[in-house]
C-alpha positions in Angstrom: -34.8 -6.3 -43.2 -35.0 -9.0 -45.8 -32.8 -12.0 -45.6 -30.0 -11.3 -48.0 -26.4 -12.4 -48.3 -24.6 -15.1 -46.5 -25.2 -15.7 -42.8 -22.3 -16.9 -40.6 -22.7 -18.0 -37.0 -19.3 -17.5 -35.3 -19.5 -19.4 -32.0 -17.0 -20.1 -29.3 -15.9 -19.1 -25.7 -14.4 -15.8 -24.7 -11.1 -14.7 -26.1 -11.6 -16.2 -29.5 -11.5 -12.9 -31.3 -15.2 -13.1 -32.5 -15.9 -9.4 -32.0 -12.6 -8.3 -33.5 -13.4 -10.5 -36.5 -16.8 -9.0 -37.0 -15.4 -5.4 -36.8 -12.7 -6.3 -39.3 -15.3 -7.8 -41.7 -17.5 -4.7 -41.3 -14.8 -2.3 -42.1 -14.1 -4.3 -45.3 -17.7 -3.6 -46.5 -19.1 -0.4 -47.8 -21.5 -0.1 -44.8 -22.4 -1.9 -41.7 -24.3 -2.1 -38.5 -23.2 -3.9 -35.3 -25.7 -4.6 -32.5 -23.9 -4.9 -29.1 -25.1 -5.9 -25.6 -23.8 -2.9 -23.7 -23.6 0.8 -24.3 -20.0 0.6 -23.0 -19.0 -1.9 -25.6 -20.7 0.1 -28.3 -18.7 3.1 -27.3 -15.5 1.1 -27.2 -16.0 -0.1 -30.8 -17.2 3.3 -32.0 -13.9 4.8 -30.8 -12.0 2.1 -32.7 -13.9 2.8 -35.9 -13.3 6.5 -35.5 -9.6 5.9 -35.1 -9.5 3.7 -38.2 -11.9 5.5 -40.5 -12.4 9.0 -39.1 -15.3 10.6 -37.1 -17.3 11.2 -40.2 -17.6 7.5 -41.1 -18.8 6.2 -37.7 -22.1 6.6 -35.9 -23.0 5.7 -32.3 -26.6 5.0 -31.4 -27.7 3.9 -27.9 -30.7 4.7 -25.9 -29.0 7.7 -24.3 -26.6 8.8 -26.9 -26.8 9.4 -30.7 -23.9 10.6 -32.8 -24.9 10.2 -36.5 -22.8 12.2 -39.0 -24.4 12.6 -42.4 -21.6 10.7 -44.0 -21.7 7.8 -41.5 -21.3 4.4 -43.0 -20.7 2.2 -39.9 -23.2 2.2 -37.1 -22.2 0.9 -33.6 -25.4 0.4 -31.6 -26.9 -1.3 -28.6 -29.2 -4.1 -29.8 -32.3 -2.3 -28.7 -31.2 0.9 -30.6 -30.3 -0.8 -34.0 -31.8 1.3 -36.8 -34.0 -1.3 -38.6 -34.8 0.9 -41.6 -31.2 0.8 -42.9 -30.0 -1.7 -45.5 -26.3 -2.1 -44.6 -24.0 -4.4 -46.5 -22.9 -6.0 -43.3 -24.7 -6.6 -40.1 -23.6 -8.3 -36.9 -25.2 -9.2 -33.6 -22.9 -9.9 -30.7 -23.6 -12.1 -27.7 -26.6 -13.8 -29.2 -26.9 -16.2 -26.3 -28.6 -13.2 -24.5 -31.7 -14.2 -26.6 -32.4 -16.5 -23.6 -32.4 -13.6 -21.1 -35.8 -13.2 -19.5 -35.8 -9.4 -19.7 -33.9 -8.4 -22.9 -33.9 -11.7 -24.7 -36.9 -11.0 -26.9 -35.0 -8.1 -28.5 -32.0 -10.3 -29.3 -34.4 -13.0 -30.6 -36.1 -10.5 -32.9 -32.8 -9.3 -34.4 -31.6 -12.9 -34.7 -34.6 -13.8 -36.7 -35.1 -10.6 -38.8 -32.0 -8.4 -38.9 -29.9 -9.0 -42.0 -27.1 -7.4 -44.0 -27.5 -7.2 -47.8 -24.1 -8.9 -48.3 -23.2 -10.6 -45.0 -24.7 -11.2 -41.6 -22.7 -12.5 -38.7 -24.2 -13.9 -35.5 -21.6 -14.0 -32.7 -22.0 -15.9 -29.4 -21.4 -18.9 -27.3 -21.4 -22.4 -28.6 -24.4 -23.2 -26.5 -26.5 -21.4 -29.2 -25.7 -24.0 -31.9 -28.8 -26.2 -31.5 -31.2 -23.2 -31.5 -29.4 -21.6 -34.5 -29.8 -24.9 -36.4 -33.5 -24.8 -35.8 -34.2 -21.1 -36.2 -31.6 -20.0 -38.8 -30.9 -23.2 -40.7 -29.2 -21.5 -43.6 -26.5 -20.0 -41.3 -23.0 -21.4 -41.8 -21.5 -22.2 -38.5 -17.9 -21.5 -37.6 -16.4 -22.7 -34.3 -13.5 -20.8 -32.9 -11.1 -22.0 -30.3 -9.9 -19.9 -27.3 -6.5 -18.3 -27.9 -5.3 -19.1 -24.3 -5.9 -21.6 -21.6 -8.3 -20.9 -18.7 -7.4 -22.7 -15.4 -9.0 -22.8 -12.0 -6.5 -21.7 -9.3 -8.7 -22.1 -6.2 -9.7 -19.7 -3.5 -7.5 -16.7 -2.4 -7.8 -14.1 0.2 -8.4 -10.6 -1.1 -5.1 -9.4 0.3 -3.3 -12.3 -1.5 -4.8 -11.9 -5.0 -2.2 -11.6 -7.8 -1.6 -8.4 -9.7 -3.8 -7.7 -12.7 -6.9 -9.3 -11.1 -10.5 -8.5 -11.6 -12.8 -9.1 -8.6 -16.4 -9.7 -9.6 -19.4 -8.8 -7.3 -23.0 -8.4 -8.2 -24.2 -5.3 -6.4 -22.9 -1.8 -6.1 -22.7 -2.2 -2.3 -20.4 -5.2 -2.6 -18.3 -3.6 -5.3 -17.7 -0.5 -3.1 -17.0 -2.6 0.0 -14.4 -4.7 -1.8 -12.9 -1.6 -3.4 -12.5 -0.1 0.1 -10.7 -3.2 1.3 -8.4 -3.4 -1.7 -7.5 0.3 -1.2 -6.4 -0.4 2.4 -4.5 -3.6 1.6 -3.2 -3.1 -1.9 -3.2 0.6 -2.7 -6.4 1.0 -4.7 -8.6 -0.4 -7.4 -10.6 0.7 -10.5 -14.4 0.2 -10.5 -16.4 -0.9 -13.6 -20.2 -1.3 -13.5 -22.8 -1.3 -16.2 -24.5 1.7 -14.7 -21.4 3.9 -15.2 -21.4 6.3 -18.1 -18.9 5.4 -20.9 -16.8 8.4 -19.9 -16.5 7.3 -16.3 -16.0 3.7 -17.3 -13.3 4.5 -19.8 -11.5 6.7 -17.2 -11.6 3.9 -14.7 -10.4 1.3 -17.2 -7.5 3.6 -18.1 -6.4 3.6 -14.5 -6.2 -0.1 -14.6 -4.8 -0.5 -18.1 -2.1 2.1 -17.4 -0.9 0.1 -14.3 -1.7 2.9 -11.9 -3.8 0.3 -10.0 -3.4 -3.5 -10.3 -7.0 -4.5 -9.4 -10.4 -4.0 -11.0 -13.6 -4.4 -9.1 -16.5 -5.1 -11.5 -20.0 -6.5 -11.9 -20.8 -9.1 -14.5 -20.7 -6.3 -17.1 -17.1 -7.3 -17.8 -18.3 -10.6 -19.2 -19.9 -8.9 -22.2 -16.9 -8.3 -24.4 -15.2 -5.5 -22.5 -11.5 -5.9 -23.4 -9.0 -5.5 -20.6 -5.7 -7.0 -19.6 -6.9 -9.3 -16.9 -4.8 -12.2 -15.7 -7.0 -13.5 -13.0 -10.8 -13.3 -12.3 -11.8 -13.8 -8.6 -15.5 -14.2 -7.8 -16.6 -12.6 -4.6 -20.0 -14.3 -5.0 -21.8 -16.7 -7.2 -25.3 -15.5 -6.8 -27.1 -12.3 -8.0 -30.4 -10.7 -8.1 -31.6 -10.8 -11.7 -34.4 -8.4 -11.4 -36.9 -11.0 -10.3 -35.2 -13.2 -7.7 -31.8 -14.0 -6.2 -30.3 -17.0 -7.9 -27.0 -18.8 -8.4 -25.0 -18.2 -11.6 -25.2 -20.9 -14.2 -22.0 -22.6 -15.2 -22.1 -20.9 -18.6 -22.5 -17.5 -16.9 -19.5 -18.2 -14.7 -17.5 -19.2 -17.8 -18.5 -16.0 -19.6 -17.1 -13.9 -16.8 -14.1 -16.1 -15.9 -13.2 -16.1 -19.6 -12.1 -12.4 -19.3 -8.9 -13.7 -17.7 -6.1 -14.0 -20.2 -5.7 -11.9 -23.3 -4.9 -13.3 -26.7 -2.0 -15.8 -26.1 -1.7 -15.0 -22.4 -3.2 -17.7 -20.2 -5.7 -16.8 -17.4 -6.9 -18.2 -14.1 -10.1 -17.9 -12.1 -11.1 -18.7 -8.5 -13.0 -17.5 -5.5 -12.3 -14.8 -2.9 -14.0 -13.3 0.1 -17.0 -15.2 1.3 -17.7 -17.0 -2.0 -18.1 -20.8 -1.5 -15.8 -23.0 -3.5 -16.9 -24.2 -6.9 -17.7 -27.9 -7.3 -15.5 -30.1 -9.5 -18.2 -30.4 -12.2 -18.5 -26.6 -12.6 -14.8 -26.2 -12.7 -14.4 -28.8 -15.4 -17.2 -27.2 -17.5 -15.6 -23.8 -17.3 -12.1 -25.0 -18.0 -13.2 -27.0 -21.0 -16.0 -24.5 -22.2 -18.5 -27.3 -22.1 -22.0 -26.0 -21.1 -25.5 -27.2 -21.5 -27.0 -26.0 -24.8 -29.6 -23.2 -24.8 -33.1 -24.8 -25.4 -35.4 -21.8 -25.1 -35.2 -18.2 -26.4 -37.3 -15.3 -25.1 -39.7 -14.0 -27.7 -42.3 -11.3 -28.2 -44.3 -10.4 -31.2 -42.6 -7.7 -33.1 -45.5 -6.9 -35.5 -47.6 -4.8 -33.1 -51.2 -3.6 -33.9 -51.6 0.1 -33.1 -55.2 0.3 -34.2 -56.4 0.5 -30.6 -55.1 0.1 -27.1 -56.8 -3.2 -26.8 -55.3 -4.3 -30.1 -51.9 -3.3 -29.0 -52.2 -5.3 -25.7 -53.5 -8.3 -27.6 -50.7 -8.2 -30.1 -48.2 -8.0 -27.3 -49.8 -11.0 -25.7 -49.7 -13.1 -28.9 -48.2 -16.6 -28.1 -44.9 -17.7 -29.7 -45.1 -19.2 -33.1 -42.5 -21.9 -32.7 -41.2 -24.5 -30.3 -38.2 -23.2 -28.3 -39.5 -19.6 -28.3 -41.0 -18.7 -25.0 -43.0 -15.5 -24.7 -41.4 -12.8 -22.4 -43.0 -12.5 -19.0 -43.1 -9.5 -16.7 -41.5 -7.0 -19.2 -41.2 -3.6 -17.7 -42.7 -1.8 -20.7 -45.7 -4.0 -20.7 -46.2 -3.4 -16.9 -46.0 0.3 -17.4 -48.5 0.0 -20.3 -50.9 -1.9 -18.1 -50.6 0.6 -15.3 -51.2 3.6 -17.6 -54.1 1.8 -19.4 -56.2 2.1 -16.3 -55.9 5.9 -16.4 -59.0 7.3 -18.2 -57.2 10.4 -19.3 -54.4 8.4 -20.8 -56.9 6.2 -22.6 -58.4 9.3 -24.1 -55.1 10.5 -25.3 -54.4 7.2 -27.1 -57.4 7.9 -29.4 -55.6 11.0 -30.9 -53.6 10.5 -34.0 -50.2 8.9 -33.1 -51.2 8.8 -29.5 -51.0 5.1 -29.1 -47.6 4.9 -30.8 -46.3 7.7 -28.6 -47.7 5.9 -25.5 -45.8 2.7 -26.4 -42.6 4.7 -27.0 -43.0 6.3 -23.5 -43.6 2.9 -21.9 -40.3 1.6 -23.4 -38.2 4.2 -21.5 -35.7 2.2 -19.5 -35.8 2.5 -15.7 -32.3 3.9 -15.4 -33.2 5.0 -11.8 -34.0 1.5 -10.7 -37.3 2.5 -9.0 -40.6 0.7 -8.5 -43.0 0.1 -11.4 -45.5 2.6 -10.0 -42.9 5.3 -9.7 -41.5 4.7 -13.1 -45.1 4.7 -14.5 -45.8 8.1 -12.9 -42.7 9.6 -14.7 -43.9 8.0 -17.9 -47.3 9.5 -17.5 -46.0 12.9 -16.9 -43.8 12.7 -20.1 -46.7 11.3 -22.0 -49.0 14.2 -20.8 -46.5 16.7 -22.1 -46.1 14.9 -25.5 -49.9 14.9 -25.9 -50.3 18.5 -25.0 -50.9 21.3 -27.5 -47.2 21.9 -27.8 -46.6 18.2 -28.4 -43.0 18.3 -26.9 -41.4 18.3 -23.5 -41.4 22.0 -22.3 -37.9 23.6 -22.3 -38.4 25.1 -18.8 -39.4 21.7 -17.4 -36.5 19.9 -18.9 -34.2 22.6 -17.8 -35.5 22.3 -14.2 -35.0 18.5 -14.3 -31.4 18.8 -15.4 -30.7 21.7 -13.0 -31.7 19.5 -10.1 -29.1 16.8 -11.0 -26.4 18.9 -12.5 -24.5 19.5 -9.2 -21.1 17.8 -9.1 -20.7 17.9 -5.3 -21.4 14.7 -3.4 -20.1 11.2 -2.8 -20.1 8.2 -5.1 -23.7 7.2 -4.3 -25.1 10.7 -4.9 -23.3 11.2 -8.2 -24.3 7.8 -9.4 -27.9 8.5 -8.7 -27.7 11.9 -10.5 -26.1 10.1 -13.5 -29.1 7.7 -13.6 -31.5 10.6 -13.7 -29.5 12.3 -16.5 -29.6 9.1 -18.5 -33.4 9.3 -18.5 -33.4 12.9 -19.9 -30.6 11.9 -22.4 -32.9 9.1 -23.6 -35.8 11.6 -24.0 -33.6 14.1 -25.8 -32.6 11.4 -28.3 -36.2 10.4 -29.1 -37.4 12.0 -32.4 -40.0 14.7 -31.9 -39.9 14.7 -28.1 -38.1 18.1 -27.7 -38.4 21.4 -29.6 -34.7 21.6 -30.2 -33.2 18.0 -30.1 -29.6 19.1 -30.9 -29.6 21.6 -28.0 -31.0 19.1 -25.4 -28.7 16.3 -26.7 -25.7 18.6 -26.2 -27.0 19.8 -22.8 -27.6 16.3 -21.4 -24.3 15.2 -22.7 -22.6 18.2 -21.1 -24.3 17.4 -17.7 -23.5 13.7 -18.0 -19.8 14.5 -18.8 -19.5 16.8 -15.8 -21.1 14.2 -13.5 -19.0 11.4 -15.1 -15.8 13.3 -14.4 -16.9 14.1 -10.9 -17.8 10.5 -10.3 -14.5 9.4 -11.6 -12.7 11.7 -9.2 -14.9 10.5 -6.4 -14.2 6.9 -7.2 -10.4 7.7 -7.2 -10.6 9.6 -4.0 -12.5 6.9 -2.3 -11.0 3.7 -3.7 -7.4 4.7 -4.8 -4.5 5.7 -2.6 -2.7 7.6 -5.3 0.4 8.0 -3.2 0.6 4.4 -2.3 -0.1 3.2 -5.8 2.6 5.5 -7.2 5.2 4.5 -4.7 4.5 0.8 -5.1 4.7 1.1 -8.9 7.8 3.2 -8.6 9.6 0.8 -6.3 8.6 -2.1 -8.6 9.5 -0.5 -11.9 12.1 2.2 -11.3 15.7 1.9 -10.2 15.9 5.6 -9.2 13.0 7.4 -7.6 12.7 11.2 -7.8 13.0 12.1 -4.1 13.9 15.2 -2.1 13.9 16.8 1.3 12.9 20.5 1.5 14.0 23.1 4.0 11.2 22.2 6.3 12.2 18.6 6.4 9.3 17.4 4.2 10.2 14.3 2.3 8.7 13.7 -1.1 9.0 10.8 -3.5 7.8 11.0 -7.0 6.0 14.2 -6.0 4.1 12.5 -3.1 4.6 13.5 0.6 5.9 10.5 2.5 7.0 11.9 5.8 9.1 14.5 7.7 12.7 14.4 8.6 13.4 15.9 12.1 17.0 15.9 12.9 18.0 12.2 12.3 14.5 10.9 12.8 12.3 10.1 9.8 8.6 10.3 10.8 6.8 8.4 8.1 3.3 9.5 7.1 1.4 6.5 8.2 -1.9 7.4 6.6 -3.5 4.4 5.0 -3.2 0.7 5.7 -0.3 -1.6 6.1 0.5 -1.5 2.4 0.7 2.3 2.5 3.1 2.2 5.4 5.2 -0.4 3.7 5.3 1.6 0.5 6.3 4.8 2.4 9.0 2.9 4.3 10.4 1.4 1.2 10.4 4.7 -0.7 12.0 6.4 2.3 14.9 4.0 2.2 15.8 5.4 -1.2 14.9 9.0 -0.5 16.0 9.6 3.1 19.1 7.5 3.5 21.4 9.8 1.5 20.2 12.8 3.5 20.6 11.0 6.8 24.2 10.1 6.0 24.8 13.7 5.0 23.4 14.9 8.4 25.4 12.3 10.3 28.6 13.5 8.7 27.8 17.1 9.5 27.0 16.1 13.1 30.3 14.3 13.4 32.1 17.6 12.5 29.8 19.9 14.6 31.4 22.6 16.7 30.8 22.7 20.5 28.8 25.8 20.1 26.4 24.0 17.8 25.6 21.3 20.4 23.6 21.5 23.5 22.8 19.1 26.3 19.3 20.0 27.5 17.8 19.4 30.9 16.0 16.3 29.7 19.2 14.5 28.8 18.9 15.1 25.1 21.7 16.4 22.8 20.3 19.1 20.6 21.8 19.9 17.2 20.3 22.4 14.7 17.2 22.7 16.9 16.5 19.0 16.9 17.2 16.3 19.4 19.7 14.0 17.8 21.1 12.1 20.9 20.1 11.0 24.3 22.1 10.0 27.5 22.0 6.4 28.4 23.2 4.4 31.5 26.8 3.3 31.6 29.0 1.7 34.3 30.5 5.1 35.1 27.9 7.5 36.6 29.8 10.6 35.6 30.4 9.4 32.1 27.1 8.3 30.6 26.7 6.7 27.2 25.0 8.4 24.2 22.6 6.8 21.8 21.3 8.5 18.7 17.7 9.7 18.4 17.0 8.3 14.9 19.7 7.7 12.4 18.6 4.1 11.8 18.7 4.6 8.1 22.3 5.8 8.2 25.4 3.9 7.3 27.0 2.2 10.4 30.3 4.0 10.1 28.5 7.4 9.9 26.4 6.5 13.0 29.6 5.5 14.9 31.3 8.8 14.1 28.3 10.8 15.1 27.9 9.0 18.4 31.6 9.5 19.2 31.2 13.3 18.6 28.2 13.5 21.0 30.1 11.4 23.5 33.0 13.8 23.5 30.6 16.7 23.9 29.1 15.1 27.0 32.6 14.5 28.4 33.5 18.2 27.8 30.3 19.3 29.6 31.2 17.2 32.5 34.8 18.4 32.6 33.6 22.0 32.6 30.7 21.9 35.1 31.6 18.9 37.2 35.2 19.7 37.5 35.3 19.5 41.3 33.5 16.2 41.5 35.7 14.7 38.8 38.8 16.0 40.6 37.6 14.5 43.9 37.0 11.2 42.1 40.5 11.3 40.8 42.0 12.0 44.3 40.2 9.0 45.8 42.3 6.7 43.6 45.4 5.1 44.8 48.3 7.5 45.6 46.3 10.5 44.4 46.2 12.8 47.4 43.7 11.6 50.0 44.7 9.3 52.8 42.8 7.2 55.3 39.4 8.4 56.4 39.6 11.4 54.1 39.9 9.1 51.1 36.9 7.0 52.3 34.7 10.2 52.8 35.8 11.4 49.4 34.9 8.1 47.8 31.4 8.1 49.4 30.9 11.7 48.3 31.7 10.8 44.7 29.3 7.9 44.8 26.6 10.1 46.3 27.0 12.9 43.7 29.0 15.4 45.7 26.9 15.9 48.8 25.6 13.9 51.8 23.8 14.6 55.0 26.4 15.0 57.7 24.8 12.5 60.1 25.6 9.7 57.6 29.3 10.5 57.9 29.3 11.5 61.5 31.3 8.5 62.8 34.1 9.0 60.2 34.1 12.8 60.6 34.5 12.4 64.4 37.7 10.4 63.8 39.3 12.7 61.1 42.7 14.0 61.9 43.7 17.6 61.3 45.8 16.4 58.3 42.8 14.5 56.8 40.6 17.5 57.3 43.1 19.7 55.4 43.2 17.1 52.6 39.4 17.3 52.2 39.4 21.0 52.4 42.0 21.2 49.6 39.9 18.9 47.5 37.0 21.4 47.7 35.0 19.5 50.4 33.3 21.5 53.1 32.2 19.8 56.3 29.2 21.8 57.3 27.0 21.6 60.4 24.3 19.7 58.5 25.9 18.4 55.3 29.2 17.4 53.8 29.4 18.8 50.2 31.3 20.3 47.4 30.2 24.0 47.2 31.2 24.0 43.4 28.5 21.4 42.8 25.7 23.8 44.0 26.0 26.1 41.0 22.8 25.8 38.9 24.4 24.2 35.8 26.6 21.9 37.9 23.6 20.8 40.1 21.4 20.3 37.0 24.0 18.2 35.2 24.9 16.3 38.3 21.3 15.3 39.0 20.8 14.5 35.4 23.7 12.1 35.4 22.5 10.6 38.7 19.0 10.1 37.3 20.3 8.5 34.0 22.4 6.1 36.0 19.4 5.1 38.2 17.1 4.8 35.2 14.7 7.6 36.2 15.8 10.6 34.0 12.2 11.7 33.4 11.1 11.7 37.0 14.1 13.2 38.7 14.1 16.0 41.2 14.5 19.3 39.2 14.1 22.4 41.3 14.0 25.7 39.4 17.4 27.5 39.3 17.9 30.0 42.2 15.2 28.5 44.4 16.4 28.2 48.1 13.4 26.3 49.4 11.0 24.1 47.5 8.4 21.6 48.5 10.1 18.3 49.1 9.0 15.6 46.6 7.7 12.4 48.2 9.7 9.2 47.9 13.1 10.8 47.3 16.1 9.5 49.1 18.3 11.8 51.2 21.3 11.1 48.9 19.4 11.9 45.8 18.2 15.2 47.3 21.8 16.0 48.6 23.3 15.3 45.1 20.9 18.0 43.8 22.2 20.3 46.5 19.2 20.1 48.9 18.4 18.7 52.3 15.0 17.8 53.4 13.7 19.7 56.4 10.1 18.6 57.2 8.0 19.2 54.1 10.6 21.5 52.5 13.8 20.9 50.7 16.4 23.6 51.4 19.5 24.3 49.4 22.6 23.1 51.3 24.7 26.3 51.1 21.8 28.5 52.4 21.1 26.0 55.1 24.7 26.3 56.3 24.4 30.1 56.2 21.3 29.7 58.4 23.3 27.5 60.7 26.0 30.2 60.9 23.4 32.8 61.8 21.9 30.6 64.5 25.3 29.9 66.0 26.1 33.6 66.2 22.8 34.3 67.8 23.2 31.6 70.4 26.6 33.0 71.3 25.0 36.3 72.3 22.5 34.6 74.7 23.7 33.5 78.1 21.6 30.3 77.8 22.4 29.6 74.2 18.9 30.5 73.0 18.0 32.5 69.9 15.2 34.2 68.1 14.0 33.9 64.5 14.5 37.3 62.9 13.8 38.9 59.6 17.3 38.3 58.2 16.8 34.6 58.7 13.5 34.6 56.9 15.0 36.7 54.1 17.9 34.3 53.8 15.5 31.3 53.4 12.9 33.2 51.4 10.3 31.8 53.8 7.6 33.3 56.1 7.8 32.8 59.8 5.8 29.5 59.7 8.1 28.0 57.0 11.3 29.1 58.9 9.9 27.6 62.1 9.4 24.2 60.3 13.0 24.3 59.0 14.5 25.2 62.4 12.4 22.5 64.1 13.7 19.9 61.5 17.3 21.0 62.3 16.8 19.9 66.0 15.6 23.1 67.7 12.6 23.5 69.8 10.6 26.5 71.0 11.3 27.4 74.7 8.7 28.5 77.2 8.5 32.2 77.5 10.2 33.3 80.8 9.6 36.6 82.6 11.5 39.3 80.9 12.4 37.2 77.9 11.7 38.2 74.4 9.1 36.0 72.6 9.8 33.2 70.1 13.0 32.0 71.6 14.5 28.6 70.4 16.9 26.2 72.0 18.7 23.1 70.9 16.6 20.0 71.6 18.2 17.9 74.3 19.6 14.7 72.8 19.4 11.3 74.5 22.9 10.1 75.3 23.7 7.0 73.3 26.4 4.4 73.7 29.5 5.5 71.8 30.1 3.7 68.6 32.7 0.9 68.6 36.2 1.2 67.3 35.5 -0.6 64.0 34.9 1.5 60.9 31.6 1.4 59.0 31.5 -1.4 56.4 32.1 -0.3 52.8 31.8 -1.9 49.4 34.7 -4.1 48.4 36.0 -1.7 45.9 39.6 -1.7 44.8 39.8 2.1 45.3 37.9 2.2 48.6 40.0 2.8 51.7 37.6 0.6 53.6 38.6 -2.3 51.4 42.2 -1.9 52.6 41.3 -1.3 56.2 39.0 -4.3 56.2 42.0 -6.5 55.6 43.7 -5.5 58.8 43.3 -7.3 62.1 42.5 -4.2 64.3 42.9 -6.2 67.5 46.5 -6.8 66.8 47.3 -3.5 65.2 49.3 -0.9 67.1 47.5 2.2 68.2 47.9 5.3 66.3 51.0 7.3 67.4 49.9 10.2 69.7 51.3 13.7 70.1 52.6 14.9 73.4 49.3 16.7 74.1 47.1 13.7 73.3 46.9 11.7 76.6 43.1 11.1 76.5 41.6 8.1 74.9 41.3 8.4 71.1 37.5 8.8 71.0 37.5 11.6 73.6 40.5 13.3 71.9 38.7 13.3 68.5 35.5 14.6 70.1 37.3 17.4 71.8 39.1 18.3 68.6 35.8 18.4 66.7 34.2 20.6 69.3 37.1 23.1 69.1 37.2 23.1 65.3 33.5 23.5 64.8 32.2 23.3 61.1 34.9 23.3 58.4 
């Protein structure tokens, strides 16, 4: 293009409106071309022109995409793809400081020196380009623009502490993905923007961020090239990158270019470090804040007037030295490396001698390496394409292209797989957009665009699935922005908030769905407070009004309502009246919780009154002036404390001294003094025994490990470590390795006593009726009988086998006259008796027939009475 019209250099830092100014100026002209550094930015401005002027007026030209309506007047292009044969009224080149880039810089330099609009040319970039523009484009009118907002350094911050609307910058896909994973767990999710993404994927990701669905953006340095987003803070996760040749630290002007994305228009922005990035030095911070950077002193250059007369002439023209000071010839350009590699191939050299062969070879060598492979591998692909183009057909075969696309068209796979497929598709899209490379360019352009769009959508979904917790993001946003959340509980108890499952309500318990990290759990809990609390209060009210038939106290000590455990027994001062605590209900109102607990407490009391009536009545009669006197009252009190049954030997001393009147009192209170146990027969019923042992276990703090025989079992294996009182309260006595139900043991004692009466020496035999009574075989019955104090006698002549006799007992010294010590309880008869001085107390009045000492008289009476 010839130099025509005025040339304006608009220089300044980011957020000065340079690109917006150029777009506005172009739309004010009859035609225009804008060269942009990124395909993504070209697509963004193309969409804006389409919106302003209609699709027929705008054209998009990049290496992989070409949309050129016949009536197009405004061309949005990447700098490499700018159509140089047009003569637009307006022409602009954005980010001209990239002319110093070692790889792409020579293209920007060429456009800077030669591309012009017939009416106006605008060169947009950083102020660091001012000296080079004065030297290379002296007739350019320079305009300096100030930043609209202030950019301030805010220091390092942990990833989990970054403010909302932050962009986190990393310099490799691996780092971007790792940071995005961490942000997902800690903050709900993030959008991902990289230069390698297709415009469709990038736009979808940016929309997630712009819409507020996520508050964090993880990006490469691609965001520094004019991509417009509402970023308040830029956090650098690193300050070094691999630039294609070596790993190096970012220059201050590069840091400023990226950090400048923080703050939009009049909104101020901040920047700082995060992750493992080392803190910036004071000099760099000052340079970034004040936009004062070292001027650009060298631009990358390559000869644009190439000689295609021969292969050697082309190579020599590419190697021509720069014509001016400050222009440094490009080194290590990929297209030149591919050319050198293919030039050593004799067949390729032969093809270059055909008409147009050398031009075609150079076009093939300039295919970008979208796949990021080695030079040799990229050269092999270029040679294959060149071979097809130099064949008799002169185009890429349809079948071959179709096969290449078919291999990468699948949309299944993770982020890495889909990204790699997109890179391959970009290669075939580039080929489809080269003039004369395919038989039907429109078909292949549409086909590659179709595959790219499908992969782009799949990649966007994969990125969202991997890096965004949609539920957490929605809940956090809803809790932050909405006064009322749409919440509900279905018939299965599933709780949803804003359409997202947050947990399950079982009875009064809310089981939150704890998938995700701490943020997800906090969001779910916060949402549940709004969604579940009204339902919890409703259920508490219904529980407080529940009928007795709707409540059940199960064998584990839980109160069940509507099929769910809503309460649990807890230890209280009164063993027969345990407390009740709710299972769940924490989200309910305190007054509703109190009423529900009171209802469950009443139900437990009703259960006790129904099934433990005998034990409660005995407890009542052990009180002052309530029916039991003297030793009867003491025995009754001990029975209540033990749960309604005790082994007889523990009460033997008191029983031996009971008067007939006291025995009648105990009998009227439902107490039976058996041969082996003293017990309340009513407490041996299955429900009463189960409830009694449950209350006993709750009181002792071992509700889960208590002794729980199956209902109806006469004999069970005795559990180790159980006290005799605990077993007796369950209605069982331990006999050897077996625990035998008390009432059946007393029936066995009756049977043995009857059998002994029939034998002159008081012996007896074990018969089938006894085994049936115990439900035991002969060996088991023998163990029980032996535990009861009987021993097998030697067989005598004429005697039946298996005879048993009472084991002889060693005579012991009779017990003293003092009563057994008892706890100092106000209701215990032992407390009253302990206050008496027995040595000075008159003896008990005797009847006419009682002339023996009291101990002998009581023993004789007990012998005559037998078990009661």
